C-alpha positions as CSV (number, residue, x, y, z in Angstrom):
1,X,-10.9,-7.5,-17.0
2,X,-14.2,-5.7,-17.3
3,X,-15.4,-6.6,-13.6
4,X,-15.9,-4.5,-10.6
5,X,-12.8,-2.6,-10.0
6,X,-12.5,-3.7,-6.3
7,X,-13.0,-7.4,-7.0
8,X,-10.9,-9.9,-8.9
9,X,-12.0,-13.2,-10.4
10,X,-11.3,-15.7,-7.9
11,X,-10.6,-16.8,-4.2
12,X,-7.0,-16.5,-3.2
13,X,-4.5,-18.8,-5.1
14,X,-3.8,-20.4,-1.6
15,X,-7.4,-21.5,-1.1
16,X,-7.6,-24.0,-3.7
17,X,-6.8,-24.7,-7.4
18,X,-7.8,-21.9,-9.8
19,X,-9.9,-22.8,-12.7
20,X,-8.5,-22.0,-16.2
21,X,-10.7,-18.8,-16.6
22,X,-9.8,-17.5,-13.2
23,X,-6.1,-18.2,-13.8
24,X,-6.2,-16.5,-17.2
25,X,-7.8,-13.4,-15.7
26,X,-5.4,-13.1,-12.8
27,X,-2.4,-13.7,-15.0
28,X,-3.6,-10.7,-17.3
29,X,-3.6,-8.5,-14.4
30,X,-0.1,-9.6,-13.4
31,X,1.1,-9.2,-16.8
32,X,0.1,-5.6,-16.7
33,X,2.2,-5.2,-13.5
34,X,5.2,-7.2,-15.1
35,X,6.5,-4.2,-16.9
36,X,9.1,-2.1,-15.1
37,X,7.9,1.1,-16.7
38,X,4.3,0.5,-15.6
39,X,5.3,-0.4,-11.9
40,X,7.4,2.8,-11.8
41,X,4.3,4.8,-13.1
42,X,2.1,3.0,-10.6
43,X,4.6,3.8,-7.7
44,X,4.9,7.5,-8.8
45,X,1.1,8.1,-8.8
46,X,0.9,6.3,-5.5
47,X,3.6,8.4,-4.0
48,X,2.3,11.7,-5.4
49,X,1.9,14.3,-2.7
50,X,-1.6,15.3,-3.7
51,X,-2.6,11.6,-4.1
52,X,-2.7,12.1,-7.9
53,X,-0.4,12.9,-10.7
54,X,-0.5,14.5,-13.9
55,X,0.6,12.7,-17.0
56,X,2.8,15.7,-18.0
57,X,4.9,15.2,-14.8
58,X,5.4,11.5,-15.4
59,X,7.1,11.5,-18.9
60,X,10.6,12.8,-17.9
61,X,11.1,10.6,-14.7
62,X,10.4,7.3,-16.6
63,X,12.5,8.3,-19.6
64,X,9.9,7.3,-22.2
65,X,8.0,9.4,-24.8
66,X,4.6,10.9,-23.9
67,X,2.8,8.5,-26.3
68,X,4.5,5.5,-24.5
69,X,3.8,6.9,-21.2
70,X,0.1,7.4,-22.1
71,X,0.0,3.9,-23.4
72,X,1.3,2.4,-20.1
73,X,-1.0,4.6,-18.1
74,X,-3.9,3.4,-20.2
75,X,-3.1,-0.1,-19.5
76,X,-3.1,0.6,-15.7
77,X,-6.4,2.3,-16.0
78,X,-7.9,-0.6,-18.1
79,X,-6.7,-3.2,-15.5
80,X,-8.5,-1.0,-12.8
81,X,-5.2,-0.1,-10.9
82,X,-5.5,3.7,-11.8
83,X,-8.4,6.1,-12.4
84,X,-8.1,8.9,-14.9
85,X,-9.6,12.3,-14.9
86,X,-9.2,14.5,-17.9
87,X,-8.6,18.3,-17.0
88,X,-8.2,20.4,-19.9
89,X,-5.6,18.9,-22.2
90,X,-4.0,16.9,-19.3
91,X,-5.0,13.7,-17.7
92,X,-4.7,13.2,-14.0
93,X,-4.2,9.8,-12.4
94,X,-5.1,8.2,-8.9
95,X,-4.5,4.8,-7.5
96,X,-7.6,2.7,-6.9
97,X,-6.8,1.3,-3.3
98,X,-9.5,-1.2,-3.3
99,X,-8.0,-2.7,-6.6
100,X,-4.6,-3.0,-5.1
101,X,-6.0,-4.6,-1.9
102,X,-7.9,-7.1,-4.0
103,X,-4.9,-8.0,-5.8
104,X,-3.0,-8.7,-2.6
105,X,-5.9,-10.7,-1.3
106,X,-5.8,-12.8,-4.4
107,X,-2.3,-14.0,-3.5
108,X,-3.6,-15.0,-0.1
109,X,-1.6,-16.1,2.9
110,X,1.5,-18.1,2.5
111,X,0.6,-21.6,3.6
112,X,2.7,-23.0,6.5
113,X,4.5,-26.1,5.7
114,X,7.9,-27.7,5.9
115,X,10.9,-25.7,4.9
């Protein structure tokens, strides 16, 4: 997933059939989001008052060890969903709004059809 952070691999899934590589890339991004701890971490960072959160403040709420939280945050950064800034011994995280918007767009509109 080493592409431009704001873009994804492919057109919306509702726009046509995905190719094998595009489907694999999109699935890898959804796999990152498929973990409850990572979803909670992403939501905590997104909901932080200052628009960013220190890793030190995320350990206790998710009930995981500091190395585990750091691992999950690293995967979210790798996927382009979070940005990390090192300040002293702590890392601060911010959501990448364009990346989340691109992910929403990849799902595309729900096609109309018979119910």
